[in-house]
C-alpha positions in Angstrom: 19.7 9.6 5.0 22.4 7.3 6.4 24.5 10.3 7.5 21.5 11.7 9.4 20.9 8.3 11.1 24.6 8.2 12.0 24.5 11.7 13.5 21.5 10.7 15.6 23.1 7.6 16.8 26.3 9.4 17.7 24.4 12.0 19.8 22.3 9.2 21.4 25.4 7.1 22.2 27.3 10.0 23.6 24.3 10.9 25.8 23.8 7.4 27.0 27.5 7.0 27.8 27.6 10.3 29.6 24.6 9.3 31.6 26.7 6.5 33.1 28.8 9.2 34.8 27.6 12.0 37.2 27.6 14.5 34.4 26.5 17.3 36.7 29.6 16.9 38.8 32.0 16.9 35.9 33.9 20.0 34.9 33.7 21.5 31.4 37.1 20.1 30.5 36.1 16.6 31.8 32.9 16.7 29.7 34.9 17.7 26.6 37.4 14.9 27.3 34.6 12.4 27.5 33.0 13.5 24.3 36.4 13.4 22.6 36.9 9.8 23.8 33.6 8.8 22.5 34.2 10.4 19.2 37.7 8.9 18.9 36.4 5.4 19.7 33.7 5.6 17.1 36.1 6.8 14.5 38.4 3.9 15.3 35.5 1.4 15.3 33.0 2.6 12.7 31.6 -0.9 12.6 29.9 -0.1 15.9 27.8 2.6 14.2 27.0 0.4 11.2 25.8 -2.3 13.6 23.7 0.2 15.4 22.2 1.5 12.2 21.3 -2.0 11.2 19.6 -2.7 14.5 17.8 0.7 14.3 16.5 0.0 10.8 15.4 -3.5 11.7 13.5 -2.2 14.8 11.9 0.5 12.6 10.8 -2.2 10.1 9.4 -4.4 12.9 7.5 -1.4 14.4 6.1 -0.5 11.0 4.9 -4.1 10.3 3.3 -4.2 13.8 1.5 -0.9 13.2 0.2 -2.2 9.8 -0.9 -5.4 11.3 -2.8 -3.6 14.1 -4.4 -1.2 11.5 -5.6 -4.2 9.4 -7.1 -5.9 12.4 -8.8 -2.7 13.5 -10.2 -1.9 10.0 -10.8 -5.5 9.0 -14.5 -5.1 8.0 -13.8 -2.0 5.9 -10.9 -3.7 4.1 -12.3 -7.2 3.5 -16.1 -6.9 3.7 -17.3 -3.3 2.9 -20.3 -4.4 0.9 -19.5 -2.4 -2.2 -16.0 -3.3 -3.5 -15.5 -5.8 -6.3 -14.6 -9.3 -5.1 -13.1 -11.6 -7.7 -10.9 -14.6 -8.0 -12.0 -17.3 -5.7 -14.5 -15.7 -3.2 -13.7 -18.5 -0.8 -10.0 -18.4 -1.3 -7.7 -18.9 1.7 -5.6 -15.8 0.9 -7.0 -12.4 0.2 -5.3 -9.8 -2.0 -6.6 -6.3 -1.8 -5.4 -3.7 -4.3 -5.8 0.1 -4.0 -5.5 1.3 -7.6 -5.8 4.3 -9.9 -6.8 3.5 -13.5 -4.4 6.2 -14.7 -1.4 4.9 -12.7 1.4 3.5 -14.8 2.6 1.2 -12.1 -0.9 -0.2 -11.6 -1.0 -1.0 -15.2 2.4 -2.7 -14.9 1.1 -4.7 -12.0 -2.1 -5.7 -13.7 -0.7 -8.8 -15.7 1.0 -10.0 -12.5 -2.2 -9.7 -10.4 -4.2 -11.5 -13.1 -1.6 -14.3 -13.4 -1.4 -14.7 -9.7 -5.2 -15.0 -9.3 -5.7 -17.2 -12.3 -2.7 -19.6 -11.7 -3.2 -19.9 -7.9 -6.9 -20.6 -8.0 -7.3 -19.9 -4.3 -6.8 -16.1 -4.1 -9.7 -13.8 -3.2 -9.1 -10.5 -4.9 -10.6 -7.2 -3.8 -10.4 -3.9 -5.7 -10.4 -0.5 -4.0 -10.7 2.3 -6.5 -8.4 5.0 -5.2 -8.3 7.9 -7.8 -5.5 10.2 -6.9 -4.1 11.4 -10.3 -6.6 13.9 -11.3 -10.0 14.3 -13.0 -9.5 11.5 -15.5 -8.7 9.1 -12.6 -11.9 10.1 -10.8 -13.9 9.7 -14.0 -12.6 6.2 -14.6 -13.3 5.2 -11.0 -16.8 6.6 -11.1 -17.5 4.7 -14.3 -16.2 1.4 -13.0 -18.1 1.6 -9.8 -21.3 2.7 -11.6 -21.0 -0.3 -14.0 -20.8 -2.6 -11.0 -23.9 -1.0 -9.5 -25.9 -1.1 -12.8 -24.7 -4.2 -14.5 -23.0 -6.4 -11.9 -19.7 -8.0 -11.2 -19.1 -9.7 -14.6 -19.6 -6.4 -16.4 -17.4 -4.6 -13.9 -14.6 -7.1 -14.5 -14.7 -6.5 -18.2 -14.6 -2.7 -17.7 -11.8 -3.0 -15.1 -9.7 -5.0 -17.5 -10.4 -2.5 -20.3 -9.4 0.5 -18.1 -6.3 -1.2 -16.9 -5.1 -1.9 -20.4 -6.1 1.5 -21.8 -3.1 3.8 -22.5 -5.0 6.9 -23.7 -7.0 9.6 -22.1 -10.1 8.7 -20.1 -12.8 11.0 -21.7 -16.5 10.9 -22.0 -16.2 9.7 -25.6 -14.0 6.8 -24.6 -16.5 5.8 -21.9 -19.3 5.9 -24.5 -17.4 3.7 -26.8 -16.5 1.3 -24.0 -20.1 0.9 -23.0 -21.1 0.3 -26.6 -18.4 -2.2 -27.2 -19.3 -4.1 -24.1 -23.1 -3.9 -24.6 -23.8 -1.8 -21.5 -26.5 0.7 -20.9 -24.5 3.9 -20.9 -27.4 6.2 -19.9 -28.0 4.2 -16.8 -24.3 4.1 -16.0 -24.0 7.9 -16.5 -26.8 8.5 -14.1 -25.2 6.2 -11.5 -21.8 7.9 -11.9 -23.3 11.0 -10.2 -25.0 9.1 -7.5 -24.4 9.2 -3.7 -23.4 5.5 -3.7 -20.5 6.1 -6.1 -19.3 9.2 -4.3 -19.6 7.3 -1.0 -17.6 4.4 -2.3 -14.7 6.6 -3.5 -14.8 8.7 -0.3 -14.6 5.6 1.9 -11.7 4.2 -0.1 -9.8 7.4 0.4 -10.5 7.5 4.1 -9.5 3.8 4.4 -6.2 4.4 2.5 -5.4 7.4 4.8 -6.1 5.2 7.9 -3.7 2.6 6.5 -1.1 5.1 5.4 -1.5 4.1 1.7 -0.4 7.3 0.0 0.2 6.1 -3.5 -0.8 3.4 -6.0 -0.7 0.5 -6.3 -1.0 -0.4 -2.7 -1.6 -4.0 -1.7 -2.7 -5.9 1.4 -1.7 -9.5 1.6 -2.4 -11.3 4.9 -1.5 -8.8 7.7 1.0 -7.0 5.4 0.5 -3.7 3.7 2.8 -3.5 0.6 3.2 0.0 -0.8 4.2 0.1 -4.4 4.7 -2.1 -7.4 5.3 -5.8 -6.9 6.5 -8.4 -9.3 4.6 -11.7 -9.8 7.2 -13.8 -8.0 7.3 -11.4 -5.1 3.5 -11.9 -4.7 3.8 -15.6 -4.9 6.6 -15.7 -2.3 4.5 -13.7 0.1 1.4 -15.9 -0.5 3.6 -19.0 0.2 4.9 -17.5 3.5 1.3 -16.6 4.6 0.2 -20.2 4.0 3.3 -21.7 5.6 2.8 -19.6 8.7 -0.7 -21.0 9.1 0.8 -24.4 9.7 
């Protein structure tokens, strides 16, 4: 990747330097000499390319952050107040953590204890879950079940099911869901009926559309403040970002 960037920078630099001259009036030999001078200079001073690469990467990161911030502002209602996603932690918290997750995702399961600890220890985090099943039929089944539980039995039951699914390492099958409902004292027949409802299908469809609009292509995906954080995060990373968000508010 760095070789490709260097090649692009070399061509760009050569073109910009050549533009300073009347390239059309130069002979073929003069053009070749200019290109040779540019090449020799860069070989003798490779730090110039490294500095240029650093500036380019920094600008790309800044552009990406700006695009993400604009997308979050544009899709604010769908992200933070869609009317169907689970909202936990402190509903009135001063920082909101949104997580796109798949119940079959190994990295989501690794992040689960960190998310739980952040929400519990901070006390002022509003936590929103976006079911984003992308890993096959079992992922979809788990998401349908969780959302159906929320519809049928409410947020408290949903949270217990969410925790169960996040800590479950085996297959998500019909039998597993029956046992889960029984162990948690839930009406499995009502949940099964809700799983096939338009409301559940709509929730999953909207989450997929939102993830696409935010360029969240994998799980876990987090939103903290005006940042989209794609991939696994450690607890301390989350805490540092939350601290920066609060500090920037003055």
